[in-house]
Backbone as CSV, one residue per row, in Angstrom:
resi,resn,N_x,N_y,N_z,CA_x,CA_y,CA_z,C_x,C_y,C_z
1,MET,0.834,-1.180,0.000,0.000,0.000,0.000,0.873,1.236,0.000
2,PHE,0.388,2.292,-0.559,1.106,3.542,-0.707,0.930,4.416,0.534
3,TYR,2.017,4.985,1.029,1.955,5.877,2.186,2.665,7.182,1.874
4,LEU,2.055,8.281,2.263,2.670,9.590,2.127,3.246,10.014,3.469
5,PRO,4.258,10.875,3.443,4.782,11.397,4.705,3.674,12.122,5.473
6,THR,3.613,11.917,6.773,2.542,12.512,7.566,2.721,14.005,7.788
7,ASP,3.915,14.543,7.560,4.139,15.968,7.782,3.722,16.827,6.594
8,GLU,3.306,16.227,5.518,2.945,16.976,4.324,1.446,17.254,4.300
9,SER,1.105,18.502,4.095,-0.292,18.900,3.986,-0.775,18.569,2.578
10,ILE,-1.869,17.835,2.500,-2.367,17.390,1.202,-3.759,17.955,0.982
11,GLU,-3.892,18.728,-0.068,-5.180,19.308,-0.427,-6.009,18.292,-1.204
12,THR,-7.278,18.179,-0.834,-8.207,17.330,-1.570,-8.982,18.225,-2.532
13,ILE,-9.008,17.814,-3.798,-9.707,18.609,-4.805,-10.754,17.743,-5.503
14,GLY,-11.672,18.401,-6.181,-12.662,17.700,-6.983,-12.079,17.348,-8.341
15,ARG,-12.568,16.297,-8.950,-12.020,15.860,-10.232,-12.193,16.917,-11.316
16,GLU,-13.206,17.765,-11.182,-13.436,18.816,-12.169,-12.299,19.838,-12.198
17,GLN,-11.553,19.952,-11.116,-10.447,20.900,-11.019,-9.174,20.396,-11.706
18,LEU,-9.098,19.126,-12.029,-7.875,18.546,-12.587,-7.466,19.165,-13.912
19,SER,-8.421,19.505,-14.751,-8.081,20.041,-16.075,-7.440,21.423,-15.993
20,ALA,-7.601,22.123,-14.879,-7.009,23.453,-14.723,-5.584,23.402,-14.185
21,LEU,-5.131,22.226,-13.769,-3.797,22.095,-13.175,-2.745,21.782,-14.231
22,ARG,-1.493,22.119,-13.909,-0.355,21.796,-14.771,0.472,20.712,-14.106
23,TYR,1.041,19.847,-14.952,1.834,18.721,-14.462,3.210,18.755,-15.094
24,SER,4.203,18.301,-14.343,5.574,18.249,-14.834,5.677,17.266,-16.001
25,HIS,6.647,17.506,-16.861,6.903,16.571,-17.960,7.733,15.383,-17.482
26,ASP,8.318,15.502,-16.282,9.107,14.421,-15.703,8.227,13.549,-14.818
27,ASP,8.553,12.286,-14.737,7.822,11.344,-13.896,8.157,11.616,-12.426
28,VAL,7.133,11.718,-11.587,7.367,11.980,-10.167,8.053,10.805,-9.473
29,LEU,8.028,9.642,-10.098,8.690,8.454,-9.542,9.937,8.077,-10.339
30,GLU,10.495,9.051,-11.054,11.701,8.790,-11.846,12.816,8.295,-10.924
31,GLY,13.492,7.257,-11.369,14.570,6.680,-10.572,14.089,5.616,-9.600
32,HIS,12.793,5.315,-9.622,12.210,4.298,-8.740,11.398,3.312,-9.576
33,PRO,12.072,2.439,-10.327,11.356,1.543,-11.245,10.364,0.609,-10.548
34,ALA,10.664,0.171,-9.346,9.728,-0.715,-8.636,8.438,0.027,-8.292
35,GLU,8.572,1.284,-7.902,7.388,2.096,-7.590,6.587,2.409,-8.854
36,GLN,7.278,2.603,-9.975,6.582,2.838,-11.238,5.776,1.603,-11.646
37,THR,6.356,0.425,-11.454,5.650,-0.818,-11.761,4.442,-0.973,-10.850
38,ARG,4.617,-0.678,-9.578,3.514,-0.754,-8.615,2.396,0.220,-8.996
39,ARG,2.775,1.427,-9.388,1.789,2.431,-9.790,0.982,1.941,-10.985
40,ARG,1.654,1.376,-11.977,0.960,0.857,-13.171,-0.047,-0.219,-12.762
41,HIS,0.386,-1.121,-11.906,-0.509,-2.175,-11.423,-1.712,-1.561,-10.695
42,ASP,-1.463,-0.582,-9.841,-2.530,0.026,-9.055,-3.540,0.789,-9.918
43,VAL,-3.079,1.507,-10.942,-4.041,2.241,-11.784,-4.892,1.267,-12.601
44,GLU,-4.292,0.186,-13.052,-5.068,-0.814,-13.789,-6.067,-1.510,-12.866
45,ARG,-5.665,-1.789,-11.642,-6.573,-2.397,-10.659,-7.711,-1.441,-10.316
46,ALA,-7.418,-0.157,-10.192,-8.454,0.833,-9.900,-9.510,0.852,-11.000
47,ALA,-9.085,0.768,-12.252,-10.030,0.742,-13.368,-10.884,-0.524,-13.312
48,GLN,-10.271,-1.640,-12.987,-11.021,-2.898,-12.876,-12.073,-2.816,-11.771
49,LEU,-11.690,-2.260,-10.628,-12.632,-2.158,-9.512,-13.775,-1.200,-9.827
50,THR,-13.475,-0.104,-10.512,-14.523,0.831,-10.887,-15.513,0.164,-11.833
51,ASN,-15.000,-0.532,-12.821,-15.877,-1.156,-13.802,-16.663,-2.334,-13.218
52,ALA,-16.096,-3.055,-12.274,-16.776,-4.211,-11.700,-17.715,-3.838,-10.548
53,HIS,-17.292,-2.855,-9.740,-18.037,-2.561,-8.510,-18.426,-1.097,-8.346
54,ASP,-18.128,-0.262,-9.337,-18.466,1.166,-9.289,-17.780,1.862,-8.105
55,ASN,-16.530,1.441,-7.792,-15.768,1.990,-6.670,-15.066,3.293,-7.045
56,LYS,-14.930,4.167,-6.050,-14.078,5.344,-6.199,-12.702,5.014,-5.635
57,THR,-11.703,5.704,-6.130,-10.319,5.503,-5.733,-9.732,6.843,-5.307
58,THR,-8.853,6.832,-4.315,-8.139,8.043,-3.929,-6.796,8.048,-4.643
59,ILE,-6.550,9.099,-5.406,-5.325,9.213,-6.201,-4.502,10.372,-5.651
60,TYR,-3.260,10.099,-5.296,-2.322,11.119,-4.840,-1.436,11.485,-6.021
61,PHE,-1.294,12.770,-6.278,-0.508,13.211,-7.425,0.201,14.517,-7.099
62,ARG,1.173,14.859,-7.940,1.952,16.080,-7.751,1.788,16.981,-8.960
63,THR,1.579,18.251,-8.697,1.441,19.237,-9.768,2.815,19.788,-10.141
64,ASP,2.851,20.564,-11.208,4.104,21.132,-11.719,4.790,22.038,-10.699
65,ASP,4.015,22.668,-9.819,4.601,23.555,-8.818,5.094,22.800,-7.571
66,GLY,5.014,21.462,-7.600,5.547,20.645,-6.517,4.568,20.329,-5.400
67,HIS,3.333,20.783,-5.504,2.338,20.505,-4.471,1.733,19.112,-4.661
68,THR,1.557,18.416,-3.555,0.896,17.112,-3.580,-0.578,17.332,-3.289
69,LYS,-1.424,16.691,-4.093,-2.874,16.808,-3.945,-3.477,15.419,-4.036
70,ARG,-4.737,15.325,-3.684,-5.453,14.060,-3.838,-6.835,14.337,-4.411
71,VAL,-7.318,13.341,-5.126,-8.658,13.411,-5.695,-9.309,12.049,-5.487
72,ARG,-10.574,12.063,-5.192,-11.329,10.813,-5.048,-12.236,10.725,-6.257
73,ALA,-12.025,9.695,-7.078,-12.759,9.600,-8.341,-12.820,8.161,-8.822
74,LYS,-13.641,7.943,-9.831,-13.751,6.640,-10.477,-12.803,6.615,-11.674
75,VAL,-11.907,5.639,-11.700,-10.968,5.467,-12.803,-11.647,4.576,-13.841
76,LEU,-11.975,5.148,-14.995,-12.693,4.385,-16.012,-11.773,3.563,-16.891
77,THR,-10.670,4.162,-17.354,-9.726,3.445,-18.214,-8.308,3.926,-17.942
78,THR,-7.355,3.068,-18.330,-5.950,3.452,-18.268,-5.371,3.376,-19.669
79,HIS,-4.441,4.250,-19.941,-3.745,4.300,-21.218,-2.249,4.282,-20.918
80,SER,-1.438,4.281,-21.924,0.006,4.220,-21.686,0.528,5.457,-20.948
81,GLN,-0.057,6.622,-21.201,0.451,7.871,-20.622,-0.476,8.531,-19.603
82,TYR,-1.735,8.146,-19.577,-2.683,8.812,-18.685,-3.801,7.857,-18.290
83,LEU,-4.565,8.284,-17.282,-5.758,7.538,-16.919,-6.954,8.460,-17.088
84,THR,-8.095,7.872,-17.404,-9.310,8.641,-17.631,-10.264,8.410,-16.472
85,LEU,-10.700,9.527,-15.880,-11.626,9.487,-14.767,-13.041,9.755,-15.260
86,LYS,-14.005,9.468,-14.412,-15.398,9.750,-14.751,-15.522,11.223,-15.142
87,GLY,-16.306,11.494,-16.153,-16.455,12.852,-16.657,-15.493,13.148,-17.787
88,ASP,-14.839,12.090,-18.298,-13.880,12.215,-19.398,-12.732,13.162,-19.053
89,ILE,-12.223,13.034,-17.837,-11.122,13.855,-17.345,-9.862,13.006,-17.323
90,ASP,-8.788,13.516,-17.916,-7.525,12.779,-17.989,-6.537,13.289,-16.943
91,LEU,-5.769,12.355,-16.381,-4.701,12.668,-15.438,-3.457,11.918,-15.898
92,PRO,-2.341,12.630,-16.122,-1.125,11.943,-16.563,-0.622,10.973,-15.495
93,ILE,-0.307,9.771,-15.904,0.194,8.774,-14.950,1.531,9.223,-14.377
94,ARG,2.322,9.962,-15.123,3.624,10.422,-14.631,3.494,11.339,-13.409
95,ALA,2.305,11.912,-13.179,2.070,12.791,-12.030,1.591,12.040,-10.801
96,VAL,1.194,10.788,-10.970,0.606,10.008,-9.876,1.697,9.464,-8.958
97,LEU,1.561,9.791,-7.671,2.483,9.290,-6.647,2.033,7.936,-6.135
98,GLY,0.732,7.758,-6.003,0.214,6.501,-5.497,-1.298,6.516,-5.463
99,ILE,-1.856,5.334,-5.176,-3.303,5.150,-5.197,-3.720,4.327,-3.985
100,GLU,-4.819,4.738,-3.377,-5.443,3.942,-2.329,-6.694,3.319,-2.939
101,LEU,-6.725,2.008,-3.006,-7.864,1.313,-3.596,-8.950,1.072,-2.579
């Protein structure tokens, strides 16, 4: 399971706000191949759970300005570079720090 440092303040936002945010072109997990593999597995599992059970998932991600945020949403599909949330909203996988299923 993914854990964030407890000293970091994490803002929770609505999925509708995601399209207004900017994301780094670099992967937030660069240099951590095991974590990148885990993230890929988790985003695919989140999509499976949403489609099978209509579950929401908590996604932790980092914006271009270095702030960590979280969103609670339904992951409908995953692609090679991004995941699609309910409402046809895309989030780059390279910005995702971790997922709570």
